[in-house]
C-alpha positions in Angstrom: 134.9 83.9 101.8 133.9 82.7 105.2 130.3 83.2 106.3 129.9 84.3 109.9 126.8 86.6 110.0 123.7 86.2 108.0 120.7 88.5 107.1 117.5 87.1 105.6 115.4 89.8 103.9 111.7 88.7 103.7 109.2 87.5 106.3 106.9 85.7 104.0 106.7 82.0 103.0 110.4 81.2 102.8 112.3 83.7 105.0 111.5 82.3 108.4 112.5 78.8 107.4 115.8 79.9 105.9 116.5 81.9 109.1 115.7 78.8 111.2 118.1 76.7 109.3 120.8 79.4 109.6 120.6 79.8 113.4 120.5 76.1 114.0 123.8 75.9 112.2 125.2 78.5 114.6 125.1 81.6 112.5 123.8 84.9 114.0 120.9 85.8 111.8 118.7 88.9 111.4 115.3 88.5 109.8 114.5 91.8 108.1 111.0 93.0 107.2 109.2 96.3 106.5 106.6 96.1 109.3 107.0 95.2 112.9 103.9 92.9 112.9 105.3 90.9 109.9 108.7 90.6 111.7 107.0 89.3 114.8 105.0 86.8 112.8 108.2 85.7 110.9 110.1 85.2 114.2 107.2 83.2 115.6 107.0 81.0 112.6 110.8 80.5 112.7 110.4 79.3 116.4 107.5 77.1 115.4 109.6 75.4 112.7 112.5 74.9 115.1 110.1 73.4 117.6 108.8 71.0 114.9 112.3 69.8 114.2 113.0 69.3 117.9 109.6 67.5 118.4 110.5 65.0 115.6 114.1 64.4 116.8 115.6 66.1 113.8 117.3 68.6 116.0 118.4 68.2 119.6 116.9 70.4 122.3 120.3 71.7 123.2 120.9 72.8 119.6 117.6 74.6 119.6 118.5 76.4 122.8 121.8 77.6 121.4 120.0 78.7 118.2 117.3 80.9 119.6 119.5 83.7 121.0 121.2 83.9 117.6 117.9 85.1 115.9 116.7 88.6 115.8 114.5 90.8 113.7 114.8 94.3 112.3 113.0 96.9 110.2 116.2 98.8 109.5 117.8 97.3 106.4 120.9 99.5 106.3 122.0 98.8 109.9 121.0 95.2 109.7 123.2 94.4 106.7 126.3 96.4 107.5 128.2 93.5 109.1 126.6 90.7 107.1 128.8 88.2 105.2 125.8 86.7 103.5 122.4 88.2 102.6 119.5 86.0 101.5 116.7 87.8 99.7 113.4 86.0 100.0 110.9 88.7 98.9 108.2 88.7 96.2 108.9 87.2 92.8 109.1 90.4 91.0 112.2 91.2 88.9 112.1 94.9 89.2 111.6 94.9 93.0 114.5 92.4 93.4 116.7 94.5 91.2 115.9 97.6 93.3 116.7 95.7 96.5 120.0 94.3 95.2 121.2 97.7 94.1 120.1 99.2 97.4 121.9 96.5 99.4 125.1 97.1 97.4 125.2 100.7 98.6 125.1 99.5 102.3 127.4 96.5 102.4 131.1 95.6 102.4 132.8 94.8 99.1 133.1 91.1 100.0 129.4 90.6 101.2 127.5 88.0 99.1 123.9 88.6 98.1 121.8 85.6 97.2 118.2 85.4 95.9 115.8 82.6 96.9 114.0 83.0 93.6 112.4 79.9 92.2 112.5 81.0 88.6 113.8 84.5 87.9 117.2 84.9 86.3 120.0 85.8 88.7 121.8 87.4 85.8 118.8 89.7 85.2 118.4 90.4 89.0 122.1 91.4 89.3 122.3 93.3 86.0 122.1 96.8 87.6 124.7 96.0 90.2 128.2 97.4 90.2 129.6 94.0 91.3 127.3 91.3 89.9 130.0 88.7 90.6 128.9 88.6 94.2 125.3 87.7 93.4 124.0 84.2 93.1 120.7 82.3 93.4 120.3 80.0 96.4 116.8 78.5 95.9 115.6 76.5 99.0 112.7 74.3 98.2 109.5 74.7 100.3 109.2 74.1 103.2 112.7 75.5 103.7 113.3 74.1 107.2 112.5 70.5 106.0 113.4 70.1 102.3 117.1 69.3 101.9 117.7 70.7 98.4 119.2 74.1 97.8 119.9 75.1 94.1 122.9 77.4 93.9 122.7 79.0 90.5 125.5 81.0 89.0 124.7 84.0 86.9 126.7 85.0 83.8 129.1 87.0 86.0 128.9 85.2 89.3 132.4 84.4 90.6 133.4 80.8 91.5 134.4 82.0 95.0 130.9 83.4 95.6 129.2 80.2 94.4 131.4 77.9 96.4 131.0 80.0 99.6 127.2 79.7 99.3 127.4 75.9 98.7 129.6 75.5 101.7 127.3 77.6 103.9 124.3 75.4 103.1 126.4 72.3 103.6 127.2 73.6 107.1 123.4 74.1 107.5 122.8 70.4 106.8 121.3 71.0 103.4 122.2 69.3 100.2 123.2 72.1 97.8 123.6 71.4 94.1 125.6 73.8 91.9 124.0 74.9 88.6 126.6 76.5 86.5 124.3 78.1 83.8 121.5 80.5 84.5 118.7 78.7 82.6 115.0 79.0 83.0 113.7 76.8 85.8 117.1 76.2 87.3 117.5 72.4 87.8 114.9 70.5 89.7 112.1 72.8 88.5 112.9 72.0 84.9 112.3 68.4 85.6 109.2 69.1 87.6 107.7 71.3 84.9 108.2 68.5 82.4 106.3 66.2 84.7 103.5 68.8 85.2 103.2 69.4 81.4 102.7 65.7 80.7 100.3 65.2 83.6 98.1 68.1 82.4 98.3 66.8 78.8 97.1 63.3 80.0 94.1 64.9 81.6 93.5 67.1 78.6 93.5 64.1 76.2 91.2 62.1 78.5 93.7 59.3 79.2 93.2 59.4 83.0 91.6 61.5 85.8 93.7 63.9 87.9 93.2 61.5 90.9 94.6 58.5 88.9 97.5 60.5 87.6 98.5 61.7 91.1 98.1 58.1 92.4 100.2 56.7 89.7 103.0 59.2 90.4 102.9 58.9 94.2 103.0 55.1 94.1 105.6 54.5 91.4 108.7 56.6 90.6 107.7 59.2 93.2 108.0 56.7 96.0 111.5 55.6 95.1 113.0 59.0 94.1 114.2 59.8 97.7 116.9 57.1 97.2 116.8 56.2 93.5 117.2 59.1 91.1 116.2 58.9 87.4 119.7 58.8 86.0 120.7 56.1 88.5 117.6 54.2 87.4 118.7 54.4 83.8 122.1 53.0 84.6 120.5 50.2 86.6 118.2 49.0 83.9 120.7 49.6 81.1 121.1 52.6 78.7 120.3 50.3 75.7 116.9 49.6 77.1 116.4 53.2 78.0 117.2 54.2 74.4 114.7 51.7 73.1 111.9 52.9 75.4 112.6 56.6 74.6 112.6 55.9 70.8 109.1 54.4 71.2 107.6 56.7 73.9 109.0 60.2 73.3 107.2 60.8 70.0 103.9 60.5 71.8 104.6 62.9 74.6 103.5 66.5 74.7 106.4 68.7 73.5 104.6 72.0 72.8 106.8 74.8 74.3 103.9 76.6 76.0 101.3 75.8 78.7 98.7 73.2 77.8 95.3 74.5 76.6 93.5 72.9 79.5 95.5 74.9 82.0 94.8 78.1 80.2 91.1 77.3 80.0 90.9 76.6 83.7 92.6 79.9 84.6 90.3 81.8 82.1 87.2 80.3 83.8 88.4 81.1 87.3 89.2 77.6 88.3 92.5 78.5 90.1 92.7 75.6 92.6 92.4 75.9 96.4 92.0 79.7 96.4 88.8 79.5 94.3 87.6 76.1 95.5 88.1 74.3 92.2 91.0 73.4 89.9 91.9 69.9 88.9 90.2 68.9 92.1 86.9 70.0 93.8 88.3 71.5 97.0 85.0 71.4 98.8 85.7 67.7 99.1 89.3 67.9 100.3 91.1 69.6 103.2 94.3 71.3 101.9 95.6 71.9 105.5 95.3 68.2 106.3 97.0 67.3 103.1 99.9 69.7 103.7 100.3 68.3 107.2 100.4 64.8 105.7 103.0 66.0 103.2 105.2 67.4 106.0 104.8 64.3 108.1 106.0 62.1 105.2 109.0 64.4 104.6 109.8 64.2 108.3 109.7 60.4 108.3 112.1 60.4 105.3 114.5 62.8 107.1 114.3 60.7 110.3 115.2 57.6 108.3 118.1 59.3 106.6 119.4 60.6 109.9 119.4 57.1 111.4 121.2 55.8 108.4 123.9 58.4 108.9 124.2 57.4 112.6 123.4 60.9 113.8 
């Protein structure tokens, strides 16, 4: 299956970034939304993200100029998807709503059109369960922010075909991303399983009074978090020796949190209305911090890493 035309359904957090990546790779792409105002906002954000990539020398101005005419928006789902080779669903994280969309799409599209979900946690097997041809459904989870983060997790459902999965992997490679193929539809996909394990232990450390949230975040940012862009955890184990790794795990693992449910501290904070930035307090007091400035700092760091990787590749 060769991808030529792309449709992105969803104008929220992820849709515009995915559309930006697609048109920059040379694919005519339609951004579909339910309301004209949301579509306009989505197209504007897509352009802003392309401009950010150009301003930071991650994309050439000529590439951006070629990309812009390839992008369009539409409220008409049926007409938008009729000629699509690949559809990326990036709507709300609700299983029932996604199932409805996938079955609706199936009534509009060609037999060989691939439908992917950008879900970060829902099962693609469950999403595709009502479909007549679930073999053409697969997860393609782009990490946020989608126009910057290289990772795309391509997750196969129980009935996803190899051809479908490989076509989506190849599409994202052409888009300059780094797709990984996850061959079993397990909770949390791949990277989020590792991330959730880190979060559980971090919350447990606060709960047990071992360290403050600030010190935990500092420890992670300035240790393994800093080397992860070039030095993954399994590479680290091979480097230090698996015999040493085994000895450390035999000593440390029994003391880690291994309860298969959210920590009590997290439940208590939610119950008391401490939801984080949206309520002004979570693990941090957000009257003392600027989330927008921190997010901008995050993006700036990601951009510097991407610039370094681009230079290393000689691009």
